[in-house]
One Martini backbone bead per residue (centre of mass of N, CA, C, O) as a GRO file, in nm:
protein
  326
    1MET     BB    1   0.906   1.008   2.089
    2ARG     BB    2   0.549   1.003   2.021
    3ILE     BB    3   0.341   0.727   1.925
    4GLY     BB    4   0.052   0.652   1.736
    5ILE     BB    5  -0.197   0.376   1.691
    6VAL     BB    6  -0.464   0.336   1.479
    7GLY     BB    7  -0.542  -0.002   1.459
    8VAL     BB    8  -0.329  -0.210   1.611
    9THR     BB    9  -0.490  -0.498   1.570
   10GLY     BB   10  -0.432  -0.510   1.290
   11LEU     BB   11  -0.244  -0.591   1.037
   12VAL     BB   12  -0.110  -0.320   1.001
   13GLY     BB   13  -0.066  -0.243   1.298
   14ARG     BB   14   0.131  -0.487   1.356
   15THR     BB   15   0.335  -0.402   1.130
   16PHE     BB   16   0.420  -0.147   1.271
   17LEU     BB   17   0.548  -0.283   1.523
   18GLN     BB   18   0.765  -0.436   1.356
   19ALA     BB   19   0.887  -0.175   1.176
   20LEU     BB   20   0.975   0.063   1.350
   21PRO     BB   21   1.281  -0.016   1.420
   22LEU     BB   22   1.373   0.002   1.109
   23TYR     BB   23   1.312   0.355   1.110
   24GLY     BB   24   1.425   0.494   1.388
   25PHE     BB   25   1.193   0.398   1.639
   26GLU     BB   26   1.325   0.238   1.889
   27ARG     BB   27   1.273   0.488   2.113
   28ALA     BB   28   0.987   0.503   2.097
   29GLU     BB   29   0.676   0.595   2.225
   30VAL     BB   30   0.411   0.347   2.223
   31PHE     BB   31   0.063   0.379   2.114
   32GLY     BB   32  -0.250   0.194   2.123
   33ALA     BB   33  -0.552   0.178   1.926
   34ALA     BB   34  -0.906   0.077   1.940
   35SER     BB   35  -1.166  -0.079   1.983
   36SER     BB   36  -1.360  -0.158   2.244
   37GLN     BB   37  -1.307  -0.471   2.217
   38SER     BB   38  -0.974  -0.419   2.256
   39VAL     BB   39  -0.963  -0.301   2.516
   40GLY     BB   40  -0.676  -0.433   2.715
   41LYS     BB   41  -0.506  -0.556   2.533
   42ARG     BB   42  -0.204  -0.741   2.461
   43LEU     BB   43   0.089  -0.653   2.267
   44PRO     BB   44   0.359  -0.729   2.123
   45PHE     BB   45   0.670  -0.540   2.202
   46ARG     BB   46   0.953  -0.602   2.157
   47SER     BB   47   1.021  -0.717   2.490
   48GLY     BB   48   0.706  -0.661   2.528
   49GLU     BB   49   0.420  -0.456   2.584
   50ILE     BB   50   0.095  -0.335   2.479
   51GLU     BB   51  -0.184  -0.144   2.563
   52VAL     BB   52  -0.496  -0.118   2.472
   53GLU     BB   53  -0.677   0.173   2.367
   54SER     BB   54  -0.854   0.434   2.333
   55ILE     BB   55  -0.897   0.708   2.131
   56GLU     BB   56  -0.961   0.908   2.356
   57SER     BB   57  -0.713   0.854   2.513
   58LEU     BB   58  -0.502   0.914   2.292
   59LEU     BB   59  -0.586   1.223   2.254
   60GLN     BB   60  -0.455   1.300   2.552
   61ARG     BB   61  -0.185   1.261   2.439
   62PRO     BB   62   0.149   1.378   2.379
   63LEU     BB   63   0.194   1.374   2.059
   64ASP     BB   64   0.372   1.372   1.738
   65LEU     BB   65   0.254   1.095   1.611
   66VAL     BB   66   0.004   0.942   1.383
   67PHE     BB   67  -0.139   0.637   1.299
   68PHE     BB   68  -0.385   0.531   1.050
   69SER     BB   69  -0.567   0.191   1.064
   70ALA     BB   70  -0.937   0.203   1.071
   71GLY     BB   71  -1.062   0.351   0.848
   72ALA     BB   72  -1.245   0.600   0.706
   73ALA     BB   73  -1.446   0.677   0.942
   74VAL     BB   74  -1.232   0.719   1.158
   75SER     BB   75  -1.061   0.930   1.012
   76ARG     BB   76  -1.282   1.149   0.972
   77GLU     BB   77  -1.333   1.192   1.282
   78TRP     BB   78  -1.015   1.189   1.420
   79ALA     BB   79  -0.772   1.319   1.258
   80PRO     BB   80  -0.848   1.630   1.300
   81ARG     BB   81  -0.814   1.619   1.616
   82PHE     BB   82  -0.518   1.575   1.611
   83ALA     BB   83  -0.424   1.799   1.435
   84GLU     BB   84  -0.528   2.032   1.613
   85LYS     BB   85  -0.303   1.945   1.842
   86GLY     BB   86  -0.022   1.905   1.649
   87VAL     BB   87  -0.052   1.626   1.514
   88ARG     BB   88   0.095   1.419   1.301
   89VAL     BB   89  -0.078   1.270   1.017
   90ILE     BB   90  -0.100   0.923   0.906
   91ASP     BB   91  -0.304   0.790   0.653
   92ASN     BB   92  -0.436   0.454   0.545
   93SER     BB   93  -0.680   0.547   0.423
   94SER     BB   94  -0.925   0.679   0.187
   95ALA     BB   95  -1.039   0.957   0.304
   96TRP     BB   96  -0.790   1.180   0.187
   97ARG     BB   97  -0.651   1.124  -0.101
   98LEU     BB   98  -0.849   1.330  -0.291
   99GLU     BB   99  -0.772   1.570  -0.147
  100PRO     BB  100  -0.622   1.865  -0.249
  101ASP     BB  101  -0.486   1.937   0.053
  102VAL     BB  102  -0.379   1.635   0.055
  103PRO     BB  103  -0.120   1.447   0.066
  104LEU     BB  104  -0.001   1.195  -0.165
  105VAL     BB  105   0.246   0.949  -0.066
  106VAL     BB  106   0.557   0.855  -0.228
  107PRO     BB  107   0.879   0.882  -0.148
  108GLU     BB  108   1.008   0.803  -0.443
  109VAL     BB  109   0.824   1.038  -0.586
  110ASN     BB  110   0.667   1.292  -0.365
  111LEU     BB  111   0.791   1.445  -0.111
  112HIS     BB  112   0.735   1.747  -0.188
  113ALA     BB  113   0.419   1.738  -0.102
  114ILE     BB  114   0.421   1.774   0.216
  115GLY     BB  115   0.552   1.984   0.372
  116GLN     BB  116   0.325   2.117   0.641
  117ALA     BB  117   0.134   1.904   0.667
  118PRO     BB  118  -0.084   1.759   0.905
  119LEU     BB  119  -0.197   1.568   0.665
  120ILE     BB  120  -0.126   1.233   0.545
  121ALA     BB  121  -0.151   1.023   0.271
  122ASN     BB  122  -0.188   0.685   0.213
  123PRO     BB  123  -0.187   0.472  -0.027
  124ASN     BB  124  -0.276   0.234  -0.208
  125CYS     BB  125  -0.117  -0.059  -0.242
  126SER     BB  126  -0.133  -0.091  -0.553
  127THR     BB  127  -0.031   0.195  -0.615
  128ILE     BB  128   0.245   0.206  -0.488
  129GLN     BB  129   0.391  -0.012  -0.673
  130LEU     BB  130   0.330   0.123  -0.933
  131VAL     BB  131   0.459   0.417  -0.907
  132VAL     BB  132   0.751   0.339  -0.848
  133VAL     BB  133   0.773   0.246  -1.158
  134LEU     BB  134   0.651   0.482  -1.323
  135ALA     BB  135   0.812   0.736  -1.251
  136PRO     BB  136   1.090   0.680  -1.395
  137LEU     BB  137   0.960   0.645  -1.677
  138ALA     BB  138   0.838   0.924  -1.698
  139ARG     BB  139   1.105   1.088  -1.673
  140ALA     BB  140   1.259   0.943  -1.917
  141PHE     BB  141   0.997   0.894  -2.147
  142GLY     BB  142   0.726   0.892  -2.085
  143ILE     BB  143   0.358   0.862  -2.061
  144GLU     BB  144   0.061   0.744  -2.223
  145ARG     BB  145  -0.006   0.443  -2.110
  146VAL     BB  146  -0.203   0.226  -1.879
  147ILE     BB  147  -0.213  -0.130  -1.801
  148VAL     BB  148  -0.377  -0.295  -1.517
  149SER     BB  149  -0.337  -0.611  -1.339
  150THR     BB  150  -0.447  -0.759  -1.048
  151TYR     BB  151  -0.302  -0.977  -0.766
  152GLN     BB  152  -0.479  -1.004  -0.463
  153ALA     BB  153  -0.443  -1.049  -0.150
  154VAL     BB  154  -0.617  -1.116   0.148
  155THR     BB  155  -0.475  -0.900   0.338
  156GLY     BB  156  -0.613  -0.658   0.201
  157THR     BB  157  -0.892  -0.714   0.367
  158GLY     BB  158  -0.819  -0.895   0.613
  159GLN     BB  159  -0.869  -1.124   0.867
  160LYS     BB  160  -1.135  -1.234   0.756
  161ALA     BB  161  -1.007  -1.338   0.491
  162VAL     BB  162  -0.802  -1.526   0.616
  163ASN     BB  163  -1.006  -1.705   0.752
  164GLN     BB  164  -1.146  -1.802   0.504
  165LEU     BB  165  -0.914  -1.934   0.359
  166MET     BB  166  -0.833  -2.132   0.587
  167ALA     BB  167  -1.103  -2.276   0.614
  168GLU     BB  168  -1.126  -2.385   0.323
  169ARG     BB  169  -0.854  -2.547   0.325
  170GLU     BB  170  -0.949  -2.717   0.595
  171GLY     BB  171  -1.277  -2.767   0.579
  172ARG     BB  172  -1.419  -2.537   0.718
  173PRO     BB  173  -1.646  -2.336   0.828
  174VAL     BB  174  -1.784  -2.020   0.727
  175GLU     BB  175  -1.912  -1.774   0.917
  176THR     BB  176  -1.764  -1.485   0.802
  177PRO     BB  177  -1.747  -1.380   0.510
  178ALA     BB  178  -1.564  -1.154   0.287
  179TYR     BB  179  -1.686  -1.300   0.043
  180PRO     BB  180  -1.923  -1.403  -0.216
  181HIS     BB  181  -1.699  -1.619  -0.244
  182PRO     BB  182  -1.481  -1.835  -0.285
  183ILE     BB  183  -1.111  -1.832  -0.272
  184ASP     BB  184  -1.029  -2.105  -0.285
  185LEU     BB  185  -0.959  -2.204  -0.597
  186ASN     BB  186  -0.981  -1.889  -0.680
  187CYS     BB  187  -1.111  -1.598  -0.872
  188ILE     BB  188  -1.192  -1.255  -0.802
  189PRO     BB  189  -1.334  -0.984  -1.008
  190GLN     BB  190  -1.349  -0.834  -0.698
  191CYS     BB  191  -1.257  -0.516  -0.545
  192ASP     BB  192  -1.492  -0.438  -0.392
  193ILE     BB  193  -1.712  -0.215  -0.510
  194PHE     BB  194  -1.931  -0.109  -0.740
  195GLU     BB  195  -1.920   0.144  -0.988
  196GLU     BB  196  -1.867   0.329  -1.218
  197GLU     BB  197  -1.845   0.179  -1.534
  198GLY     BB  198  -1.784  -0.112  -1.377
  199TYR     BB  199  -1.602  -0.028  -1.152
  200THR     BB  200  -1.414  -0.063  -0.887
  201ARG     BB  201  -1.295   0.097  -0.627
  202GLU     BB  202  -1.004  -0.009  -0.661
  203GLU     BB  203  -0.970   0.085  -0.954
  204TRP     BB  204  -1.015   0.386  -0.899
  205LYS     BB  205  -0.779   0.423  -0.707
  206ILE     BB  206  -0.550   0.360  -0.909
  207ILE     BB  207  -0.631   0.586  -1.115
  208ARG     BB  208  -0.648   0.844  -0.923
  209GLU     BB  209  -0.385   0.815  -0.749
  210SER     BB  210  -0.178   0.812  -0.977
  211ARG     BB  211  -0.233   1.086  -1.095
  212LYS     BB  212  -0.164   1.247  -0.832
  213ILE     BB  213   0.123   1.144  -0.771
  214LEU     BB  214   0.238   1.205  -1.077
  215GLU     BB  215   0.109   1.467  -1.196
  216MET     BB  216  -0.118   1.314  -1.406
  217PRO     BB  217  -0.447   1.393  -1.472
  218GLU     BB  218  -0.447   1.265  -1.793
  219LEU     BB  219  -0.391   0.985  -1.757
  220ALA     BB  220  -0.385   0.678  -1.932
  221ILE     BB  221  -0.578   0.463  -1.715
  222THR     BB  222  -0.628   0.115  -1.649
  223ALA     BB  223  -0.827  -0.139  -1.445
  224THR     BB  224  -0.785  -0.476  -1.290
  225ALA     BB  225  -0.918  -0.638  -1.000
  226VAL     BB  226  -0.790  -0.936  -0.830
  227ARG     BB  227  -0.873  -1.197  -0.625
  228VAL     BB  228  -0.650  -1.424  -0.459
  229PRO     BB  229  -0.510  -1.732  -0.309
  230VAL     BB  230  -0.329  -1.532  -0.129
  231LEU     BB  231  -0.195  -1.416   0.157
  232GLY     BB  232   0.069  -1.252   0.048
  233GLY     BB  233   0.108  -1.036  -0.199
  234HIS     BB  234   0.115  -0.827  -0.474
  235SER     BB  235   0.018  -0.839  -0.813
  236GLU     BB  236   0.136  -0.703  -1.151
  237SER     BB  237   0.014  -0.641  -1.469
  238VAL     BB  238   0.203  -0.428  -1.698
  239ASN     BB  239   0.118  -0.177  -1.956
  240VAL     BB  240   0.341   0.044  -2.129
  241THR     BB  241   0.323   0.354  -2.294
  242LEU     BB  242   0.548   0.538  -2.438
  243GLN     BB  243   0.651   0.842  -2.580
  244ARG     BB  244   0.922   0.709  -2.622
  245GLU     BB  245   1.153   0.520  -2.754
  246ALA     BB  246   1.289   0.217  -2.595
  247SER     BB  247   1.503   0.017  -2.472
  248LEU     BB  248   1.542  -0.237  -2.255
  249GLU     BB  249   1.804  -0.134  -2.142
  250GLU     BB  250   1.703   0.145  -2.062
  251VAL     BB  251   1.485   0.051  -1.875
  252ARG     BB  252   1.648  -0.121  -1.685
  253ALA     BB  253   1.839   0.106  -1.598
  254VAL     BB  254   1.629   0.295  -1.465
  255LEU     BB  255   1.515   0.091  -1.265
  256SER     BB  256   1.791   0.010  -1.127
  257ALA     BB  257   1.827   0.331  -1.023
  258ALA     BB  258   1.586   0.319  -0.860
  259PRO     BB  259   1.413   0.362  -0.581
  260GLY     BB  260   1.283   0.057  -0.435
  261ILE     BB  261   1.409  -0.137  -0.655
  262VAL     BB  262   1.394  -0.480  -0.776
  263ILE     BB  263   1.555  -0.691  -1.000
  264GLN     BB  264   1.382  -0.990  -1.147
  265ASP     BB  265   1.518  -1.086  -1.475
  266GLU     BB  266   1.550  -1.439  -1.532
  267PRO     BB  267   1.376  -1.649  -1.720
  268GLU     BB  268   1.588  -1.874  -1.790
  269ARG     BB  269   1.593  -1.927  -1.453
  270LYS     BB  270   1.315  -1.865  -1.319
  271HIS     BB  271   1.352  -1.543  -1.250
  272TYR     BB  272   1.100  -1.394  -1.047
  273PRO     BB  273   0.840  -1.247  -0.909
  274MET     BB  274   0.687  -1.352  -0.591
  275PRO     BB  275   0.475  -1.350  -0.324
  276ARG     BB  276   0.616  -1.576  -0.149
  277TYR     BB  277   0.908  -1.394  -0.142
  278VAL     BB  278   0.814  -1.081  -0.013
  279GLY     BB  279   0.794  -1.126   0.276
  280GLY     BB  280   0.918  -0.851   0.464
  281GLN     BB  281   0.953  -0.660   0.231
  282ASN     BB  282   1.030  -0.304   0.107
  283GLU     BB  283   1.017  -0.363  -0.182
  284VAL     BB  284   1.005  -0.349  -0.538
  285PHE     BB  285   0.933  -0.605  -0.775
  286VAL     BB  286   1.089  -0.679  -1.102
  287GLY     BB  287   0.967  -0.839  -1.407
  288ARG     BB  288   0.910  -0.953  -1.721
  289LEU     BB  289   1.073  -0.789  -1.917
  290ARG     BB  290   0.916  -0.650  -2.216
  291ARG     BB  291   0.812  -0.629  -2.523
  292ASP     BB  292   0.551  -0.497  -2.706
  293THR     BB  293   0.467  -0.639  -3.017
  294SER     BB  294   0.207  -0.434  -3.074
  295HIS     BB  295   0.419  -0.193  -2.986
  296PRO     BB  296   0.688   0.024  -3.013
  297ARG     BB  297   0.623   0.157  -2.701
  298GLY     BB  298   0.591  -0.113  -2.555
  299ILE     BB  299   0.567  -0.243  -2.206
  300ASN     BB  300   0.629  -0.523  -1.992
  301LEU     BB  301   0.528  -0.605  -1.656
  302TRP     BB  302   0.622  -0.738  -1.323
  303ILE     BB  303   0.471  -0.667  -1.001
  304VAL     BB  304   0.602  -0.703  -0.649
  305ALA     BB  305   0.448  -0.680  -0.319
  306ASP     BB  306   0.419  -0.606   0.010
  307ASN     BB  307   0.115  -0.491   0.130
  308LEU     BB  308   0.201  -0.437   0.445
  309ARG     BB  309   0.450  -0.285   0.380
  310LYS     BB  310   0.478  -0.105   0.122
  311GLY     BB  311   0.149  -0.097   0.107
  312ALA     BB  312   0.184   0.058   0.414
  313ALA     BB  313   0.388   0.076   0.656
  314THR     BB  314   0.646   0.158   0.511
  315ASN     BB  315   0.549   0.408   0.369
  316ALA     BB  316   0.471   0.558   0.639
  317LEU     BB  317   0.754   0.547   0.762
  318GLN     BB  318   0.895   0.715   0.543
  319ILE     BB  319   0.729   0.963   0.589
  320ALA     BB  320   0.805   1.000   0.890
  321ARG     BB  321   1.105   1.047   0.860
  322HIS     BB  322   1.067   1.315   0.705
  323VAL     BB  323   0.898   1.469   0.921
  324VAL     BB  324   1.128   1.426   1.162
  325GLY     BB  325   1.429   1.415   1.027
  326LEU     BB  326   1.585   1.115   0.959
   0.00000   0.00000   0.00000
């Protein structure tokens, strides 16, 4: 197995290097590409190192599989060129997610969508952890409406945002800020740029991608995405209106039996998911499960996951296992 990683020097790219051995690719030959500024750098991998090469050089290699994590513009230009050579492409950017002929996949939800597609899109990190929880509820009870508010870590923006947070915390000047406001000791109700209807691009991603993955194009779903001064781990407050009434015990039983979900719901013991404790974990954690007292079919949930693992690299590696038949 020969695997390429485009964007290998970024936060998600380096997470791929850490997680590959955990998903059956411990013997794979791995090559990494990045921008011209990074060509020649050496990154730790397994017991040795890999040398970063150009994407042009990577394209000439006889690869079986390539992961893209270098932004939408790079994926738009280069992913089709790899696919044309017969290399299966799993793209972590937003470039292809809403294309009707490109599968948008969360393995716990819609593996059936992959088929023989040469290019597979990995969803937005916030969308992934949300639909892992919504899918079993939709199958068991039906879903009428979803209201989600996200509390997103700075690693979701990239290394530049991490540098800003740490500089602010340490009292150092921020040379190239990632955000239009300070992030330490602050919450910024803007993730990405503003688009139509006053929603940010991140909020539209959650809405549109969830509809596609769940195969519910008319799903009533609305989102508010907020950046918070947390290093890693995205949190979500979710209100779900079910189509048929269900007890909390029924809902908990459905979620407990669903793949990829860990229930941490003992509020009397102050036991619930928190981003501080999900780092390096591949599951989606659910707690604060309770009835919405304003609606007979309403349920409230608190959902947390590592945005670099399940929200990016882990999800892509789960797709890859299916693609190669592991």
